[in-house]
PDB file of N, H, CA, C and O in Angstrom:
ATOM      1  N   MET A   1      91.086 108.275  94.307  1.00  0.00           N
ATOM      2  CA  MET A   1      92.554 109.100  93.979  1.00  0.00           C
ATOM      3  C   MET A   1      93.514 108.524  93.880  1.00  0.00           C
ATOM      4  O   MET A   1      93.389 107.351  93.528  1.00  0.00           O
ATOM      5  N   PHE A   2      94.907 109.046  94.135  1.00  0.00           N
ATOM      6  H   PHE A   2      95.008 109.998  94.422  1.00  0.00           H
ATOM      7  CA  PHE A   2      95.706 108.385  94.328  1.00  0.00           C
ATOM      8  C   PHE A   2      96.653 109.365  95.337  1.00  0.00           C
ATOM      9  O   PHE A   2      96.306 110.395  95.915  1.00  0.00           O
ATOM     10  N   ILE A   3      97.616 108.868  95.343  1.00  0.00           N
ATOM     11  H   ILE A   3      97.897 108.032  94.873  1.00  0.00           H
ATOM     12  CA  ILE A   3      97.846 110.049  96.147  1.00  0.00           C
ATOM     13  C   ILE A   3     100.004 109.383  95.727  1.00  0.00           C
ATOM     14  O   ILE A   3     100.353 108.202  95.752  1.00  0.00           O
ATOM     15  N   SER A   4     100.677 110.241  95.503  1.00  0.00           N
ATOM     16  H   SER A   4     100.394 111.200  95.482  1.00  0.00           H
ATOM     17  CA  SER A   4     102.221 109.805  94.635  1.00  0.00           C
ATOM     18  C   SER A   4     102.757 109.767  96.590  1.00  0.00           C
ATOM     19  O   SER A   4     102.210 110.156  97.621  1.00  0.00           O
ATOM     20  N   ILE A   5     104.128 109.055  96.260  1.00  0.00           N
ATOM     21  H   ILE A   5     104.573 108.739  95.422  1.00  0.00           H
ATOM     22  CA  ILE A   5     105.201 109.661  96.633  1.00  0.00           C
ATOM     23  C   ILE A   5     105.910 110.728  97.907  1.00  0.00           C
ATOM     24  O   ILE A   5     105.977 110.857  99.129  1.00  0.00           O
ATOM     25  N   GLN A   6     106.340 111.320  96.667  1.00  0.00           N
ATOM     26  H   GLN A   6     106.286 111.215  95.674  1.00  0.00           H
ATOM     27  CA  GLN A   6     106.175 113.122  97.006  1.00  0.00           C
ATOM     28  C   GLN A   6     104.917 113.784  97.627  1.00  0.00           C
ATOM     29  O   GLN A   6     105.072 114.948  97.994  1.00  0.00           O
ATOM     30  N   GLU A   7     103.998 113.362  97.757  1.00  0.00           N
ATOM     31  H   GLU A   7     103.871 112.416  97.459  1.00  0.00           H
ATOM     32  CA  GLU A   7     102.872 114.252  98.230  1.00  0.00           C
ATOM     33  C   GLU A   7     102.557 113.534  99.637  1.00  0.00           C
ATOM     34  O   GLU A   7     102.059 114.439 100.307  1.00  0.00           O
ATOM     35  N   LEU A   8     102.580 112.789 100.142  1.00  0.00           N
ATOM     36  H   LEU A   8     102.985 112.054  99.598  1.00  0.00           H
ATOM     37  CA  LEU A   8     103.311 112.078 100.675  1.00  0.00           C
ATOM     38  C   LEU A   8     104.165 112.195 102.215  1.00  0.00           C
ATOM     39  O   LEU A   8     103.950 112.250 103.425  1.00  0.00           O
ATOM     40  N   GLU A   9     105.068 112.190 101.399  1.00  0.00           N
ATOM     41  H   GLU A   9     105.243 112.145 100.416  1.00  0.00           H
ATOM     42  CA  GLU A   9     106.354 112.969 101.925  1.00  0.00           C
ATOM     43  C   GLU A   9     105.922 114.044 102.359  1.00  0.00           C
ATOM     44  O   GLU A   9     105.973 114.068 103.589  1.00  0.00           O
ATOM     45  N   ALA A  10     105.556 114.861 101.956  1.00  0.00           N
ATOM     46  H   ALA A  10     105.515 114.842 100.957  1.00  0.00           H
ATOM     47  CA  ALA A  10     105.208 116.243 102.109  1.00  0.00           C
ATOM     48  C   ALA A  10     103.805 116.431 103.250  1.00  0.00           C
ATOM     49  O   ALA A  10     103.551 117.319 104.063  1.00  0.00           O
ATOM     50  N   ALA A  11     103.276 115.509 102.978  1.00  0.00           N
ATOM     51  H   ALA A  11     103.482 114.787 102.318  1.00  0.00           H
ATOM     52  CA  ALA A  11     102.470 115.837 104.032  1.00  0.00           C
ATOM     53  C   ALA A  11     103.743 115.666 105.588  1.00  0.00           C
ATOM     54  O   ALA A  11     104.005 116.527 106.428  1.00  0.00           O
ATOM     55  N   ILE A  12     104.213 114.436 105.488  1.00  0.00           N
ATOM     56  H   ILE A  12     104.000 113.736 104.805  1.00  0.00           H
ATOM     57  CA  ILE A  12     104.583 113.909 106.274  1.00  0.00           C
ATOM     58  C   ILE A  12     105.317 114.690 107.153  1.00  0.00           C
ATOM     59  O   ILE A  12     104.982 114.717 108.338  1.00  0.00           O
ATOM     60  N   ASN A  13     106.639 115.581 106.603  1.00  0.00           N
ATOM     61  H   ASN A  13     106.912 115.560 105.641  1.00  0.00           H
ATOM     62  CA  ASN A  13     107.284 116.488 106.631  1.00  0.00           C
ATOM     63  C   ASN A  13     106.129 117.731 107.361  1.00  0.00           C
ATOM     64  O   ASN A  13     106.330 117.965 108.552  1.00  0.00           O
ATOM     65  N   PHE A  14     104.857 118.569 106.612  1.00  0.00           N
ATOM     66  H   PHE A  14     104.694 118.379 105.643  1.00  0.00           H
ATOM     67  CA  PHE A  14     104.106 118.681 107.546  1.00  0.00           C
ATOM     68  C   PHE A  14     103.974 118.811 108.794  1.00  0.00           C
ATOM     69  O   PHE A  14     103.980 119.706 109.639  1.00  0.00           O
ATOM     70  N   TRP A  15     103.818 117.380 108.696  1.00  0.00           N
ATOM     71  H   TRP A  15     103.813 116.653 108.009  1.00  0.00           H
ATOM     72  CA  TRP A  15     102.957 116.731 110.360  1.00  0.00           C
ATOM     73  C   TRP A  15     104.534 116.779 111.199  1.00  0.00           C
ATOM     74  O   TRP A  15     104.430 117.512 112.182  1.00  0.00           O
ATOM     75  N   ARG A  16     105.467 116.389 111.105  1.00  0.00           N
ATOM     76  H   ARG A  16     105.552 115.793 110.306  1.00  0.00           H
ATOM     77  CA  ARG A  16     106.421 116.845 111.867  1.00  0.00           C
ATOM     78  C   ARG A  16     106.664 117.836 112.063  1.00  0.00           C
ATOM     79  O   ARG A  16     106.905 118.017 113.256  1.00  0.00           O
ATOM     80  N   ASP A  17     106.814 119.469 110.909  1.00  0.00           N
ATOM     81  H   ASP A  17     106.618 119.321 109.940  1.00  0.00           H
ATOM     82  CA  ASP A  17     106.701 120.666 111.973  1.00  0.00           C
ATOM     83  C   ASP A  17     105.500 121.059 112.371  1.00  0.00           C
ATOM     84  O   ASP A  17     105.224 122.005 113.110  1.00  0.00           O
ATOM     85  N   GLN A  18     104.773 120.275 111.837  1.00  0.00           N
ATOM     86  H   GLN A  18     104.997 119.507 111.237  1.00  0.00           H
ATOM     87  CA  GLN A  18     103.809 121.250 113.669  1.00  0.00           C
ATOM     88  C   GLN A  18     103.175 119.867 114.506  1.00  0.00           C
ATOM     89  O   GLN A  18     101.985 119.559 114.572  1.00  0.00           O
ATOM     90  N   SER A  19     104.076 119.304 114.979  1.00  0.00           N
ATOM     91  H   SER A  19     105.043 119.554 114.925  1.00  0.00           H
ATOM     92  CA  SER A  19     104.092 118.479 115.883  1.00  0.00           C
ATOM     93  C   SER A  19     105.871 117.591 115.556  1.00  0.00           C
ATOM     94  O   SER A  19     105.978 116.560 114.892  1.00  0.00           O
ATOM     95  N   PRO A  20     107.186 118.413 116.288  1.00  0.00           N
ATOM     96  CA  PRO A  20     108.161 118.046 116.126  1.00  0.00           C
ATOM     97  C   PRO A  20     108.404 117.331 117.349  1.00  0.00           C
ATOM     98  O   PRO A  20     108.459 117.775 118.496  1.00  0.00           O
ATOM     99  N   SER A  21     108.631 115.379 116.648  1.00  0.00           N
ATOM    100  H   SER A  21     108.586 115.019 115.716  1.00  0.00           H
ATOM    101  CA  SER A  21     108.842 114.180 117.592  1.00  0.00           C
ATOM    102  C   SER A  21     109.894 114.355 119.157  1.00  0.00           C
ATOM    103  O   SER A  21     110.980 114.829 119.489  1.00  0.00           O
ATOM    104  N   ARG A  22     108.920 113.748 119.660  1.00  0.00           N
ATOM    105  H   ARG A  22     108.038 113.364 119.390  1.00  0.00           H
ATOM    106  CA  ARG A  22     109.178 113.852 121.954  1.00  0.00           C
ATOM    107  C   ARG A  22     109.769 112.782 122.170  1.00  0.00           C
ATOM    108  O   ARG A  22     109.706 111.703 121.581  1.00  0.00           O
ATOM    109  N   GLY A  23     110.236 113.048 122.869  1.00  0.00           N
ATOM    110  H   GLY A  23     110.287 113.925 123.347  1.00  0.00           H
ATOM    111  CA  GLY A  23     111.357 111.891 123.566  1.00  0.00           C
ATOM    112  C   GLY A  23     112.535 111.371 123.127  1.00  0.00           C
ATOM    113  O   GLY A  23     113.018 111.708 122.046  1.00  0.00           O
ATOM    114  N   GLU A  24     113.073 110.540 123.899  1.00  0.00           N
ATOM    115  H   GLU A  24     112.681 110.266 124.777  1.00  0.00           H
ATOM    116  CA  GLU A  24     114.445 110.029 123.817  1.00  0.00           C
ATOM    117  C   GLU A  24     113.678 108.762 122.335  1.00  0.00           C
ATOM    118  O   GLU A  24     114.036 109.064 121.196  1.00  0.00           O
ATOM    119  N   ALA A  25     113.094 107.988 122.418  1.00  0.00           N
ATOM    120  H   ALA A  25     112.804 107.743 123.343  1.00  0.00           H
ATOM    121  CA  ALA A  25     112.489 107.444 121.040  1.00  0.00           C
ATOM    122  C   ALA A  25     112.143 108.228 120.119  1.00  0.00           C
ATOM    123  O   ALA A  25     111.724 107.650 119.115  1.00  0.00           O
ATOM    124  N   LEU A  26     112.164 109.549 120.076  1.00  0.00           N
ATOM    125  H   LEU A  26     112.504 110.018 120.890  1.00  0.00           H
ATOM    126  CA  LEU A  26     111.972 110.601 118.765  1.00  0.00           C
ATOM    127  C   LEU A  26     110.037 110.539 117.892  1.00  0.00           C
ATOM    128  O   LEU A  26     109.536 111.079 116.906  1.00  0.00           O
ATOM    129  N   GLN A  27     109.493 109.494 119.054  1.00  0.00           N
ATOM    130  H   GLN A  27     109.900 109.055 119.855  1.00  0.00           H
ATOM    131  CA  GLN A  27     107.918 109.606 117.988  1.00  0.00           C
ATOM    132  C   GLN A  27     107.345 110.032 117.485  1.00  0.00           C
ATOM    133  O   GLN A  27     108.286 109.908 116.700  1.00  0.00           O
ATOM    134  N   LEU A  28     106.696 110.469 117.040  1.00  0.00           N
ATOM    135  H   LEU A  28     105.933 110.570 117.677  1.00  0.00           H
ATOM    136  CA  LEU A  28     105.994 110.900 115.711  1.00  0.00           C
ATOM    137  C   LEU A  28     104.128 111.093 117.349  1.00  0.00           C
ATOM    138  O   LEU A  28     103.507 110.713 118.342  1.00  0.00           O
ATOM    139  N   CYS A  29     104.450 112.380 115.734  1.00  0.00           N
ATOM    140  H   CYS A  29     104.954 112.688 114.928  1.00  0.00           H
ATOM    141  CA  CYS A  29     103.214 112.645 116.151  1.00  0.00           C
ATOM    142  C   CYS A  29     101.840 111.269 115.644  1.00  0.00           C
ATOM    143  O   CYS A  29     102.242 110.204 115.176  1.00  0.00           O
ATOM    144  N   PRO A  30     100.759 111.448 115.774  1.00  0.00           N
ATOM    145  CA  PRO A  30      99.922 110.118 115.208  1.00  0.00           C
ATOM    146  C   PRO A  30      99.674 110.549 113.513  1.00  0.00           C
ATOM    147  O   PRO A  30      99.624 109.982 112.421  1.00  0.00           O
ATOM    148  N   GLN A  31      99.562 111.890 114.068  1.00  0.00           N
ATOM    149  H   GLN A  31      99.602 112.350 114.954  1.00  0.00           H
ATOM    150  CA  GLN A  31      99.274 112.483 112.140  1.00  0.00           C
ATOM    151  C   GLN A  31     100.398 111.400 110.935  1.00  0.00           C
ATOM    152  O   GLN A  31     100.186 110.584 110.038  1.00  0.00           O
ATOM    153  N   ALA A  32     101.312 111.863 111.436  1.00  0.00           N
ATOM    154  H   ALA A  32     101.485 112.525 112.165  1.00  0.00           H
ATOM    155  CA  ALA A  32     102.819 112.039 110.566  1.00  0.00           C
ATOM    156  C   ALA A  32     103.079 109.616 111.372  1.00  0.00           C
ATOM    157  O   ALA A  32     103.544 108.741 110.642  1.00  0.00           O
ATOM    158  N   SER A  33     102.870 109.505 112.014  1.00  0.00           N
ATOM    159  H   SER A  33     102.492 110.216 112.607  1.00  0.00           H
ATOM    160  CA  SER A  33     103.066 108.047 112.728  1.00  0.00           C
ATOM    161  C   SER A  33     101.753 107.611 111.162  1.00  0.00           C
ATOM    162  O   SER A  33     102.232 107.242 110.089  1.00  0.00           O
ATOM    163  N   ALA A  34     100.766 107.698 111.275  1.00  0.00           N
ATOM    164  H   ALA A  34     100.377 107.997 112.146  1.00  0.00           H
ATOM    165  CA  ALA A  34     100.054 107.154 110.020  1.00  0.00           C
ATOM    166  C   ALA A  34      99.884 107.214 109.233  1.00  0.00           C
ATOM    167  O   ALA A  34      99.017 106.438 108.831  1.00  0.00           O
ATOM    168  N   LEU A  35     100.520 108.181 108.203  1.00  0.00           N
ATOM    169  H   LEU A  35     101.225 108.811 108.529  1.00  0.00           H
ATOM    170  CA  LEU A  35     100.885 108.241 107.257  1.00  0.00           C
ATOM    171  C   LEU A  35     102.225 107.220 106.664  1.00  0.00           C
ATOM    172  O   LEU A  35     102.181 106.597 105.603  1.00  0.00           O
ATOM    173  N   ALA A  36     103.594 107.228 107.790  1.00  0.00           N
ATOM    174  H   ALA A  36     103.631 107.734 108.652  1.00  0.00           H
ATOM    175  CA  ALA A  36     104.800 107.124 107.789  1.00  0.00           C
ATOM    176  C   ALA A  36     104.576 105.804 107.280  1.00  0.00           C
ATOM    177  O   ALA A  36     105.055 105.285 106.272  1.00  0.00           O
ATOM    178  N   LYS A  37     103.729 105.309 108.178  1.00  0.00           N
ATOM    179  H   LYS A  37     103.340 105.730 108.998  1.00  0.00           H
ATOM    180  CA  LYS A  37     103.035 103.585 107.507  1.00  0.00           C
ATOM    181  C   LYS A  37     103.344 102.834 106.134  1.00  0.00           C
ATOM    182  O   LYS A  37     104.072 101.942 105.701  1.00  0.00           O
ATOM    183  N   PRO A  38     102.093 103.963 105.592  1.00  0.00           N
ATOM    184  CA  PRO A  38     101.617 102.829 103.739  1.00  0.00           C
ATOM    185  C   PRO A  38     103.072 103.952 103.572  1.00  0.00           C
ATOM    186  O   PRO A  38     103.874 103.247 102.959  1.00  0.00           O
ATOM    187  N   TYR A  39     103.664 105.144 103.793  1.00  0.00           N
ATOM    188  H   TYR A  39     103.013 105.717 104.291  1.00  0.00           H
ATOM    189  CA  TYR A  39     105.064 105.619 102.961  1.00  0.00           C
ATOM    190  C   TYR A  39     106.481 104.714 102.562  1.00  0.00           C
ATOM    191  O   TYR A  39     107.279 104.755 101.626  1.00  0.00           O
ATOM    192  N   ALA A  40     106.312 103.722 104.031  1.00  0.00           N
ATOM    193  H   ALA A  40     105.663 103.688 104.791  1.00  0.00           H
ATOM    194  CA  ALA A  40     107.496 102.960 104.477  1.00  0.00           C
ATOM    195  C   ALA A  40     107.380 101.827 102.807  1.00  0.00           C
ATOM    196  O   ALA A  40     108.104 101.504 101.865  1.00  0.00           O
ATOM    197  N   LEU A  41     105.585 101.522 103.447  1.00  0.00           N
ATOM    198  H   LEU A  41     104.997 101.784 104.213  1.00  0.00           H
ATOM    199  CA  LEU A  41     105.337 100.263 102.743  1.00  0.00           C
ATOM    200  C   LEU A  41     105.855 100.283 100.951  1.00  0.00           C
ATOM    201  O   LEU A  41     106.340  99.384 100.264  1.00  0.00           O
ATOM    202  N   MET A  42     105.517 101.651 100.632  1.00  0.00           N
ATOM    203  H   MET A  42     105.123 102.381 101.190  1.00  0.00           H
ATOM    204  CA  MET A  42     105.499 101.989  98.863  1.00  0.00           C
ATOM    205  C   MET A  42     107.316 102.441  99.002  1.00  0.00           C
ATOM    206  O   MET A  42     107.593 103.132  98.021  1.00  0.00           O
ATOM    207  N   ILE A  43     108.115 102.311  99.593  1.00  0.00           N
ATOM    208  H   ILE A  43     107.890 101.750 100.389  1.00  0.00           H
ATOM    209  CA  ILE A  43     109.283 102.970  99.452  1.00  0.00           C
ATOM    210  C   ILE A  43     109.820 101.306  99.060  1.00  0.00           C
ATOM    211  O   ILE A  43     110.303 101.087  97.949  1.00  0.00           O
ATOM    212  N   ILE A  44     109.627  99.848 100.414  1.00  0.00           N
ATOM    213  H   ILE A  44     109.234 100.027 101.316  1.00  0.00           H
ATOM    214  CA  ILE A  44     109.624  98.927 100.093  1.00  0.00           C
ATOM    215  C   ILE A  44     109.538  98.508  98.427  1.00  0.00           C
ATOM    216  O   ILE A  44     110.546  98.187  97.797  1.00  0.00           O
ATOM    217  N   GLN A  45     107.524  98.594  97.537  1.00  0.00           N
ATOM    218  H   GLN A  45     106.706  98.855  98.049  1.00  0.00           H
ATOM    219  CA  GLN A  45     107.012  97.719  97.447  1.00  0.00           C
ATOM    220  C   GLN A  45     107.423  98.264  95.991  1.00  0.00           C
ATOM    221  O   GLN A  45     107.155  97.862  94.858  1.00  0.00           O
ATOM    222  N   SER A  46     108.610  99.947  96.754  1.00  0.00           N
ATOM    223  H   SER A  46     108.828 100.273  97.674  1.00  0.00           H
ATOM    224  CA  SER A  46     108.433 100.851  94.723  1.00  0.00           C
ATOM    225  C   SER A  46     107.973 101.126  94.240  1.00  0.00           C
ATOM    226  O   SER A  46     108.244 101.065  93.040  1.00  0.00           O
ATOM    227  N   SER A  47     106.766 101.731  94.715  1.00  0.00           N
ATOM    228  H   SER A  47     106.546 101.781  95.689  1.00  0.00           H
ATOM    229  CA  SER A  47     105.491 102.069  94.460  1.00  0.00           C
ATOM    230  C   SER A  47     105.567 103.563  94.388  1.00  0.00           C
ATOM    231  O   SER A  47     106.271 104.102  95.242  1.00  0.00           O
ATOM    232  N   GLN A  48     104.934 104.355  93.472  1.00  0.00           N
ATOM    233  H   GLN A  48     104.363 103.917  92.778  1.00  0.00           H
ATOM    234  CA  GLN A  48     104.845 105.764  93.364  1.00  0.00           C
ATOM    235  C   GLN A  48     103.931 106.164  93.836  1.00  0.00           C
ATOM    236  O   GLN A  48     103.798 107.317  94.247  1.00  0.00           O
ATOM    237  N   ARG A  49     102.776 104.925  93.888  1.00  0.00           N
ATOM    238  H   ARG A  49     102.884 103.989  93.554  1.00  0.00           H
ATOM    239  CA  ARG A  49     101.578 106.180  94.645  1.00  0.00           C
ATOM    240  C   ARG A  49     100.935 105.332  95.043  1.00  0.00           C
ATOM    241  O   ARG A  49     101.373 104.193  94.876  1.00  0.00           O
ATOM    242  N   VAL A  50      99.669 105.503  95.714  1.00  0.00           N
ATOM    243  H   VAL A  50      99.313 106.427  95.849  1.00  0.00           H
ATOM    244  CA  VAL A  50      99.149 104.312  96.336  1.00  0.00           C
ATOM    245  C   VAL A  50      97.446 105.230  96.764  1.00  0.00           C
ATOM    246  O   VAL A  50      97.179 106.417  96.949  1.00  0.00           O
ATOM    247  N   PRO A  51      96.640 103.998  96.776  1.00  0.00           N
ATOM    248  CA  PRO A  51      95.074 104.916  96.755  1.00  0.00           C
ATOM    249  C   PRO A  51      95.141 105.309  97.563  1.00  0.00           C
ATOM    250  O   PRO A  51      95.854 104.843  98.452  1.00  0.00           O
ATOM    251  N   LEU A  52      94.422 106.397  97.696  1.00  0.00           N
ATOM    252  H   LEU A  52      93.843 106.775  96.974  1.00  0.00           H
ATOM    253  CA  LEU A  52      93.020 106.739  99.294  1.00  0.00           C
ATOM    254  C   LEU A  52      92.976 106.216  99.710  1.00  0.00           C
ATOM    255  O   LEU A  52      93.899 105.925 100.471  1.00  0.00           O
ATOM    256  N   ASP A  53      91.893 105.572  99.649  1.00  0.00           N
ATOM    257  H   ASP A  53      91.143 105.809  99.031  1.00  0.00           H
ATOM    258  CA  ASP A  53      90.872 105.083 100.024  1.00  0.00           C
ATOM    259  C   ASP A  53      91.913 103.245  99.933  1.00  0.00           C
ATOM    260  O   ASP A  53      91.284 102.364  99.347  1.00  0.00           O
ATOM    261  N   GLY A  54      93.048 102.918 100.374  1.00  0.00           N
ATOM    262  H   GLY A  54      93.559 103.634 100.850  1.00  0.00           H
ATOM    263  CA  GLY A  54      93.716 102.501 100.962  1.00  0.00           C
ATOM    264  C   GLY A  54      95.111 102.469 101.892  1.00  0.00           C
ATOM    265  O   GLY A  54      96.223 101.942 101.905  1.00  0.00           O
ATOM    266  N   LEU A  55      94.243 103.437 102.690  1.00  0.00           N
ATOM    267  H   LEU A  55      93.339 103.865 102.679  1.00  0.00           H
ATOM    268  CA  LEU A  55      94.824 104.124 103.983  1.00  0.00           C
ATOM    269  C   LEU A  55      94.037 104.042 105.172  1.00  0.00           C
ATOM    270  O   LEU A  55      92.997 104.495 105.649  1.00  0.00           O
ATOM    271  N   SER A  56      94.928 103.312 105.431  1.00  0.00           N
ATOM    272  H   SER A  56      95.773 102.944 105.044  1.00  0.00           H
ATOM    273  CA  SER A  56      93.876 103.011 107.463  1.00  0.00           C
ATOM    274  C   SER A  56      92.977 104.455 106.854  1.00  0.00           C
ATOM    275  O   SER A  56      92.877 105.153 105.845  1.00  0.00           O
ATOM    276  N   GLU A  57      92.298 104.283 108.599  1.00  0.00           N
ATOM    277  H   GLU A  57      92.379 103.715 109.419  1.00  0.00           H
ATOM    278  CA  GLU A  57      91.108 105.633 108.449  1.00  0.00           C
ATOM    279  C   GLU A  57      91.464 106.593 109.049  1.00  0.00           C
ATOM    280  O   GLU A  57      90.711 107.539 109.284  1.00  0.00           O
ATOM    281  N   VAL A  58      92.742 106.531 109.429  1.00  0.00           N
ATOM    282  H   VAL A  58      93.353 105.763 109.239  1.00  0.00           H
ATOM    283  CA  VAL A  58      93.493 107.695 110.755  1.00  0.00           C
ATOM    284  C   VAL A  58      94.971 107.944 109.672  1.00  0.00           C
ATOM    285  O   VAL A  58      95.735 108.898 109.816  1.00  0.00           O
ATOM    286  N   ALA A  59      95.061 107.349 109.085  1.00  0.00           N
ATOM    287  H   ALA A  59      94.440 106.574 108.968  1.00  0.00           H
ATOM    288  CA  ALA A  59      95.973 108.510 107.355  1.00  0.00           C
ATOM    289  C   ALA A  59      95.163 108.415 107.135  1.00  0.00           C
ATOM    290  O   ALA A  59      94.786 107.731 108.086  1.00  0.00           O
ATOM    291  N   GLN A  60      93.779 108.629 106.143  1.00  0.00           N
ATOM    292  H   GLN A  60      94.086 109.185 105.371  1.00  0.00           H
ATOM    293  CA  GLN A  60      93.028 109.269 105.455  1.00  0.00           C
ATOM    294  C   GLN A  60      92.635 110.896 105.854  1.00  0.00           C
ATOM    295  O   GLN A  60      92.532 111.978 105.276  1.00  0.00           O
ATOM    296  N   ILE A  61      92.424 110.085 107.818  1.00  0.00           N
ATOM    297  H   ILE A  61      92.508 109.206 108.287  1.00  0.00           H
ATOM    298  CA  ILE A  61      91.852 111.697 108.445  1.00  0.00           C
ATOM    299  C   ILE A  61      93.209 112.979 107.874  1.00  0.00           C
ATOM    300  O   ILE A  61      93.097 114.028 107.241  1.00  0.00           O
ATOM    301  N   ALA A  62      94.496 112.222 108.496  1.00  0.00           N
ATOM    302  H   ALA A  62      94.586 111.369 109.011  1.00  0.00           H
ATOM    303  CA  ALA A  62      95.410 113.144 108.778  1.00  0.00           C
ATOM    304  C   ALA A  62      96.092 113.662 107.093  1.00  0.00           C
ATOM    305  O   ALA A  62      96.847 114.568 106.739  1.00  0.00           O
ATOM    306  N   TRP A  63      95.410 112.624 106.416  1.00  0.00           N
ATOM    307  H   TRP A  63      94.797 111.888 106.704  1.00  0.00           H
ATOM    308  CA  TRP A  63      95.937 113.594 104.586  1.00  0.00           C
ATOM    309  C   TRP A  63      94.504 114.525 104.149  1.00  0.00           C
ATOM    310  O   TRP A  63      94.641 115.541 103.468  1.00  0.00           O
ATOM    311  N   LYS A  64      93.554 114.205 104.471  1.00  0.00           N
ATOM    312  H   LYS A  64      93.442 113.379 105.024  1.00  0.00           H
ATOM    313  CA  LYS A  64      92.542 114.664 104.370  1.00  0.00           C
ATOM    314  C   LYS A  64      93.070 116.482 105.577  1.00  0.00           C
ATOM    315  O   LYS A  64      93.458 117.515 105.031  1.00  0.00           O
ATOM    316  N   GLU A  65      92.926 116.350 106.982  1.00  0.00           N
ATOM    317  H   GLU A  65      92.611 115.511 107.426  1.00  0.00           H
ATOM    318  CA  GLU A  65      93.642 117.335 107.219  1.00  0.00           C
ATOM    319  C   GLU A  65      95.173 117.990 106.606  1.00  0.00           C
ATOM    320  O   GLU A  65      95.377 119.198 106.482  1.00  0.00           O
ATOM    321  N   TYR A  66      95.776 117.335 106.399  1.00  0.00           N
ATOM    322  H   TYR A  66      95.611 116.354 106.500  1.00  0.00           H
ATOM    323  CA  TYR A  66      97.091 118.325 105.936  1.00  0.00           C
ATOM    324  C   TYR A  66      96.254 119.366 104.787  1.00  0.00           C
ATOM    325  O   TYR A  66      96.237 120.592 104.897  1.00  0.00           O
ATOM    326  N   LEU A  67      95.508 118.518 103.567  1.00  0.00           N
ATOM    327  H   LEU A  67      95.521 117.522 103.477  1.00  0.00           H
ATOM    328  CA  LEU A  67      94.810 119.451 102.807  1.00  0.00           C
ATOM    329  C   LEU A  67      94.601 119.883 103.249  1.00  0.00           C
ATOM    330  O   LEU A  67      94.096 120.536 102.335  1.00  0.00           O
ATOM    331  N   LEU A  68      94.302 120.582 104.303  1.00  0.00           N
ATOM    332  H   LEU A  68      94.712 120.052 105.045  1.00  0.00           H
ATOM    333  CA  LEU A  68      92.868 121.433 104.667  1.00  0.00           C
ATOM    334  C   LEU A  68      93.562 122.758 104.802  1.00  0.00           C
ATOM    335  O   LEU A  68      93.492 123.884 104.308  1.00  0.00           O
ATOM    336  N   ARG A  69      94.460 121.925 105.948  1.00  0.00           N
ATOM    337  H   ARG A  69      94.518 121.011 106.349  1.00  0.00           H
ATOM    338  CA  ARG A  69      95.703 123.022 106.923  1.00  0.00           C
ATOM    339  C   ARG A  69      96.908 123.641 105.165  1.00  0.00           C
ATOM    340  O   ARG A  69      96.600 124.757 104.748  1.00  0.00           O
ATOM    341  N   LYS A  70      97.664 123.160 104.652  1.00  0.00           N
ATOM    342  H   LYS A  70      97.914 122.253 104.990  1.00  0.00           H
ATOM    343  CA  LYS A  70      98.496 123.808 104.021  1.00  0.00           C
ATOM    344  C   LYS A  70      98.109 124.924 103.297  1.00  0.00           C
ATOM    345  O   LYS A  70      98.872 125.830 102.962  1.00  0.00           O
ATOM    346  N   GLY A  71      97.129 124.870 103.097  1.00  0.00           N
ATOM    347  H   GLY A  71      96.509 124.134 103.369  1.00  0.00           H
ATOM    348  CA  GLY A  71      96.744 126.495 102.181  1.00  0.00           C
ATOM    349  C   GLY A  71      97.155 126.597 101.332  1.00  0.00           C
ATOM    350  O   GLY A  71      96.961 127.616 100.671  1.00  0.00           O
TER     351      GLY A  71
END
């Protein structure tokens, strides 16, 4: 299974809405942070999709939980 960059961005935005950035550094919640890392790599590498199994365990959990919660 592959995740498009648009889907990954939607998941990050979902988690940011659920738990807005906090503190002076505007730290992301753990789920958004885990998904932001592969998102940044995709931008740098000009990738349009990433394999689900290529994500860290934390990012995979955040992705799967996003799919369950988004309705």
